[in-house]
C-alpha positions in Angstrom: -168.8 252.4 162.1 -168.9 248.6 162.6 -168.1 246.8 165.8 -165.1 245.1 164.2 -163.7 248.5 163.0 -163.8 249.7 166.6 -162.0 246.6 168.0 -159.4 246.3 165.3 -157.0 249.0 166.6 -156.7 247.4 170.0 -156.1 244.0 168.4 -153.6 245.4 165.9 -151.6 246.8 168.8 -151.4 243.4 170.5 -148.1 241.8 169.7 -147.9 238.0 169.6 -144.9 238.2 171.9 -147.2 239.8 174.5 -149.6 236.8 174.3 -146.6 234.4 174.7 -145.4 236.4 177.7 -148.8 236.0 179.4 -148.8 232.3 178.7 -145.3 232.0 180.2 -146.4 234.0 183.2 -149.4 231.7 183.7 -147.1 228.6 183.7 -144.6 230.2 186.1 -147.4 231.4 188.4 -149.1 228.0 188.5 -145.8 226.2 189.1 -145.0 228.7 191.9 -148.5 228.2 193.4 -148.0 224.4 193.3 -144.6 224.3 194.8 -144.3 227.4 197.0 -146.7 227.5 199.9 -146.6 231.3 200.1 -147.8 231.7 196.5 -151.5 231.2 196.3 -153.9 231.4 193.3 -157.3 229.9 194.1 -158.3 229.3 190.4 -156.7 229.1 187.0 -158.8 232.1 186.0 -157.2 234.1 188.8 -153.8 233.0 187.8 -154.5 234.0 184.2 -155.8 237.4 185.3 -152.8 237.8 187.6 -150.5 237.0 184.7 -152.2 239.7 182.6 -151.9 242.2 185.5 -148.2 241.3 186.0 -147.6 241.7 182.2 -149.0 245.2 182.3 -147.2 246.2 185.5 -143.8 244.8 184.4 -144.1 246.4 180.9 -144.7 249.8 182.7 -141.8 249.2 185.1 -139.4 248.2 182.2 -140.5 251.3 180.3 -139.9 253.6 183.3 -136.6 251.9 184.1 -135.4 252.5 180.5 -136.4 256.2 180.8 -134.5 256.4 184.1 -131.4 254.8 182.5 -131.6 257.3 179.7 -131.8 260.1 182.2 -128.8 258.7 184.0 -126.8 258.5 180.8 -127.7 262.1 179.8 -127.1 263.6 183.3 -124.1 265.9 183.2 -123.9 266.9 186.9 -123.3 264.9 190.0 -126.6 265.9 191.4 -128.3 264.8 188.1 -126.5 261.4 188.2 -127.3 260.8 191.9 -130.9 261.8 191.4 -131.2 259.4 188.4 -129.6 256.6 190.4 -132.0 257.2 193.3 -135.0 257.2 190.9 -133.8 254.0 189.3 -133.3 252.3 192.7 -136.7 253.5 194.0 -138.3 252.2 190.9 -136.7 248.8 191.0 -137.2 248.4 194.8 -140.7 250.0 195.0 -142.2 248.2 192.0 -142.3 245.0 194.1 -144.5 246.7 196.6 -146.7 248.1 193.8 -147.1 244.5 192.5 -148.0 243.2 195.9 -150.5 246.0 196.6 -152.1 245.8 193.1 -152.6 242.0 193.3 -154.1 242.4 196.8 -156.3 245.3 195.7 -157.6 243.5 192.5 -157.8 239.9 193.7 -158.0 240.1 197.5 -157.5 236.8 199.2 -157.9 234.9 196.0 -154.2 235.5 195.0 -151.2 235.9 197.3 -147.7 236.2 195.9 -146.0 236.1 199.3 -143.9 239.0 200.5 -141.2 241.2 199.1 -138.6 238.5 198.7 -140.9 235.9 197.1 -142.4 238.4 194.7 -138.9 239.6 193.8 -137.8 236.0 193.1 -141.1 235.4 191.2 -140.6 238.5 189.0 -137.0 237.5 188.3 -138.1 234.0 187.3 -140.9 235.5 185.1 -138.5 237.8 183.3 -135.9 235.0 182.8 -138.6 232.6 181.6 -140.0 235.2 179.2 -136.5 235.9 177.8 -135.8 232.2 177.5 -139.0 231.4 175.6 -138.5 234.5 173.3 -135.0 233.2 172.5 -136.2 229.7 171.9 -139.0 230.9 169.6 -136.6 233.3 167.7 -134.2 230.4 167.2 -136.8 228.0 166.0 -138.0 230.5 163.3 -134.5 230.4 161.8 -134.6 226.6 161.4 -135.8 225.2 158.1 -138.9 223.4 158.2 
């Protein structure tokens, strides 16, 4: 089997939107590092790698959140609904700490996203920026050209 045949499945699973998301995350991270003293990325390479890590973690969190929401919608008992709400809350709250710990574990002192509140704000900005760029690109593909 050729080397290209081995690599192709991985590349075929890579969606162009994922690449755009990483680029958006890099821009947002570098702007945050430039203007917010608590956000530190020592090099562009580290910010790029951080963006990739954030993309992976946020995709996992969104997937888990969607599963928790489905569980909440399908719950028929009060205990099931309360359990689902607690799982959803723990996931949304706890994911910020997971992000902070992963970044610290992988990059050490080379990257610092601040504390809970700054990483929460950063993640919200990342998600809004990603959504905005996706809408912008979807709108531009409809225009003649």
